[in-house]
Residue, then its C-alpha position, 0 to 999 in steps of 0.5 A: m500500500e505504501k508503494k502504491l501511494l508513492l507511485h501515485r505521488k510521482n504522477y503529479p509534478k512537483r510544485s515550485r515554492n517560488a510562486f504564491t498561492l491564491i490564498e496567500l495573495l488574498i490574505v495580503i490584499m485583505l491586510i492592505g485593505f484593512t490598513l488603508s481603510g483605517l487610514g481613510f477614516q483619519i484623513p478628513k480629521w487630519i485635513k481639518h486639523e491642518t486647515f485650522e493650524k494654517s489659519v491660526a498661523r495666518v492670524q499670527s502673521k497678520i498680527a505681526l504684519a500689523q505691528e510692522i506696518m505700525v512701526d515702519y510706516g508710522t500709521d495706525v492699523a486695525l485688525i478686524f474679524d467679522k463673521g460672514e456667509e463663508g466663515i470668519y473674515c480677517s482684514l487689516n485696515p491701515a490709516p490713510g498714508l499706506p501705498e495703495h498696492l500694499r493695501k491690496v496685498i495685505n488683504r488678499d486672503k481674508i477668509l479663515k478656513g477651519i476657524d468657527d469663532v474668534s473672541i478677544d478677551e472672551k468677547m464675541r461681538y462681531p465685528l471684533s477689532l484690534h487697534f495698533s496705535a503708531s502715535s503711542y507705539k502700542t499694540p493691544q494687550a489681549t488674549l485672542t481665542l480662535s475656535g475650530i476643530r480645537t481651541s487656540s489662544l494667542y497672547l498679545p503683550g501690549y507692545p511690539a513683540r513676537i505673538t505667542n500661543t503660550p500664556p505669560s509667565r506665572g505671576r507676571s502680566m503680559s506687560d512685564e514680559p521683555p520685548y525681546p528674547k534673553e539671547i539677544 
C-alpha cells in the first residue's frame, strides 16, 4: 500500500515554492485593505486639523504684519474679524498714508478656513477689532481665542513683540514680559 501511494505521488509534478498561492495573495490584499481603510477614516480629521493650524498661523502673521506696518510706516492699523456667509473674515485696515498696492496685498486672503469663532478677551461681538496705535507705539494687550476643530489662544503683550500661543509667565502680566528674547 505504501508503494502504491508513492507511485501515485510521482504522477503529479512537483510544485515550485517560488510562486504564491491564491490564498496567500488574498490574505495580503485583505491586510492592505484593512490598513488603508483605517487610514481613510483619519484623513478628513487630519485635513481639518491642518486647515485650522494654517489659519491660526495666518492670524499670527497678520498680527505681526500689523505691528510692522505700525512701526515702519508710522500709521495706525486695525485688525478686524467679522463673521460672514463663508466663515470668519480677517482684514487689516491701515490709516490713510499706506501705498495703495500694499493695501491690496495685505488683504488678499481674508477668509479663515477651519476657524468657527474668534473672541478677544472672551468677547464675541462681531465685528471684533484690534487697534495698533503708531502715535503711542502700542499694540493691544489681549488674549485672542480662535475656535475650530480645537481651541487656540494667542497672547498679545501690549507692545511690539513676537505673538505667542503660550500664556505669560506665572505671576507676571503680559506687560512685564521683555520685548525681546534673553539671547539677544
